[in-house]
N, C-alpha and C positions, 0 to 999 in steps of 0.2 A: 064368336062374340064373347063368349065366356073366357076364352084364352086371352083375348085382348085386354079384358078387364083385369084378369089375374096379373098379366105382365105390367099393366099400369100401376097396380097396387104395389108390386114388387119394387119398381123403380122409385115410387114415392117413399117406400119404407127405407130404402138404402140412402136416399138423400137426407132423410131426417136423422140418420145415425152417423153422418160424417162421410159418406161415400164409400167407394170400394177400397180406397187406401186404408180407411179406418177399419174396415171389416177384416181385411187380409193382413193388417199390421201385426207383427209378432207381439205376443203378450209380454208386458213389462214384468221383469223378475223382481221379486221383493228382496230387499237388502238383507243379507245374513249378518246379524249383529255380532256373530262370533268371528267374522273375517275382517281384517283391516281395510280401510278405504285407501286405495293407492291411486286414486284419480286426483288431478289437480282441481283446485277450487274453480267451480264453474265449468269444468271440463274443457277450458279454452286457455291458450297462452295469451297473456296480455302483451302486446307489442312493446309497451313501455318497460316491461320487466326483462326483456331480452338484452343480453350483453353482446356488444359488437365483437367480432373476431379480432384477437390481438395480432399485432404485426410481429410475426415470429421470425422475420428475416433478420439475421444477426448482422450488425454493423461491423464491417471489417476495419481493423486497425484503430478502433476506438478503445481507449483505456482511461479509466478514472475521469470520464466525461470529456476527454480531449481527442480530437482527430490527430492521428500521427502518420508518419511516413517511415517505411522500412529503409534501413541503411546497413552498411557493413564495412569492416576493415579486413585487410588481408596482408599477412606478413610471411615471407619465406625465409627459412633458415637453411642450414646445410642439410639437415635431416628431417625438417618438420615444416609444416604449413599451418599457420595460426589464423583462424577466422574469429571475428566478433560479429555477431548478428544482433541487431537491436532496432528499436523504434525511436524516432525523434519528433519533437514538436517543431514544425517549420517556422512558426512565428516566434519572435523574441519573447522571452519569459522573464519576469521579475522573480528571482529565486529567494529562498529563505535567508533571513539575516543572521542565523545562528549555526545552521548545519555546517560542519567542518569540511565536508567533501560533497561538492556538486559536480556531476559529470555531464560533459557535453561532447559533441563530435566536432573535432577540428578537421574540416573537409580539406583544407590545404595540406596539412601534415598527414592526413589519413589516419588519425589516431583518436582514441577516446581519452579525453583530458579531464583531470580533476582539479577544481579550484575551491578556495574557501568561500562559503556563502556569506555575503555581506549586503544582501538586498539588491545586488546589481542586476542588470538586464543582460541575458545571455541568449545567443542564438543556437539553434540545433541542440537543445537540451534533451537528454535521454528521458524517455517516458514510455513505460510499457515493458515487455519482456526483453531479456538480455541473455545471450548464450555465447560462451567462449569455448572454442574447440581447438585441439592440437591433433593433427592427423586424424580428424573425424572423431576423436574421443572428447566428450564433454568434460571440461575441467571446472567450469564455473557457470552457474545459472541462477537467475533471480529476476526481480522486477524493479523498475525505477519509477519514481513518482516526482515529477518536476526536477529531475536531476539527482534526487536523493534515493538511496537504497530503501526498498520497501518490501514488506512481507518476508517470505522465507527465501534464504539464499543457501545454495548447496555448493560445496567445494570438493572436487575429486582429484585424485592423482591421474597421471596419464594411463595408468592401468585400470581406471574406472573404479578404484577403491575410494569410498567416501571417507574424508578425513576431517571435515568440519561442516557444521550446519548452524546458521545464524538467523535470528528473527529480528526484523527491523520494523519501525513505524516512523515514516517520514524522515529517515536519515539517522535516527537514534535506535539503540537496542530497544526491542519491544518492551522489556521489563524495567527500563531505566526509570529512576525517580527524578522527575523534573520539577524544580521549585521556581516559582515566578515572583517577580517584584509586584506584579499586579495579578493577584490570584483570581480576581473576578473576570477580567478580560483575557488573561493568559496570553499576552502579547510580548511581554518582556521577560525573557528567561534569566534567572539568577544563577541556577546551579543545575548541572546534569550529573547525576550519580549513576554510573552504569551497573546494571544487574543482569546476570545471566544464571539461570537455574538456581536462584536464591542466594547467590554470592556476588560481591562486588567484583566485576570482571570487565576490563576494557578501559576506554579513555574517559577520564574525568575532566569536567570543565566548570569553571566559575567565571561569571561575566560581571562587568560593571553595569550600572543602570543605563549607561550610554550604549550598551551592546558590545563594547570592546571586551576582548578576553582579558581576564585578570589572572587566572591560574589554570594550568593544564598539567595532567600527569596520567599515570596508568596504574590500575589495580590488577592484581592477580590473586585469586582465592582470598579476597578481603584484605590483602596486604598492598601497601604502596611499594612500587618497584620502579627501578630506573631513575632517570632524571626528571624531576618536577620543575616547572618553570613558573615564575611570577612576572607580571608585566606592569609597566607604567600605563597610566590612563591618558592617552593622547587621541584626539579625534582623527579617525581614518588612518592611524599609524600604529603599527605593532612594534613596540620597543621594549626589549627584555629588561627586567629589573634584577632578578635573582635566579640562580640555579641551585637546587637542593638534590643531593645524591642520596637515593635510597638503595636498599639491596638490589643487585642486578636480577636476582631471582627470589621468589617469595619464600623459599625454604631456608634461606640463610638467616638464621635467628641471631647470630652473634655480630651481625653487621650494624654499626652505629651510623645513622644518617648524619650528614654534615653539609654545610653550605660550600659549594664549589666556587661560585663567582657571584659578584654583585656589580651593578652598573648604576650610575646616576642618570638623571633625566636627559643628559646629553650623550648618553651611550658611552661614557668614559668609565673604564673599570675602576672600581673603588676597593675591591677586595678579591684576592685569589687565594684559594686554600693552599697550604703547604703541600709539597709533593708527597710527603709521607701519608697524607690523608687520601690521596687520589689512587 
């Protein structure tokens, strides 16, 4: 009887203090103020704070936001085989109105063709990586963006020796100074001054407000060289007005520039320089 009474008292005592779990639960350790708290707030992850896994699958043949298709050309010579490997946009594309060279794939001729950009719509425009090889040696490599050369282009000889490297932005040399008729909207180009490595180097262009070309020529080491051309302003027609001859090479300091030829608006010659000047 006494044992039963003692057992009953023991059960009653355990119940009043939280049960067996409470009695045998490990003692809580006091926080050490000298150690940093590395637990998350509330010791739980809030489902609203979790970030969904990103789609890491790389999209094939996507460049500058456009879906492209791979294509190539192949030409055989007596001692060489030339390949061009590139990507094209399958749908027709309205190209830039000012860039002088827009490249597209002529599937009938089996060639990559360059045309002057005048805002026209062209099919099979090059867009994405381009590589040209001769007998498996890479001689030219770069990127196209809507038919215009873009980013860095490398040029090598057939013995794989690098001889030129150029940087483009949407068809113009990357460091070119571009002046606009509308400086706010930047839609109508007035002048393109080519710069490479801090010097005027490359093709220069001046445009009429209509978008027609007004002047074009070439710089080498800050000097005008070769024949510079001026044009009449006719809609959708390129009609030459004047040719000016500058030194054939930049280092010819004693060369005096002169007008070679002039034409009126009907393309009739109005002036031809004497033979002694040519």
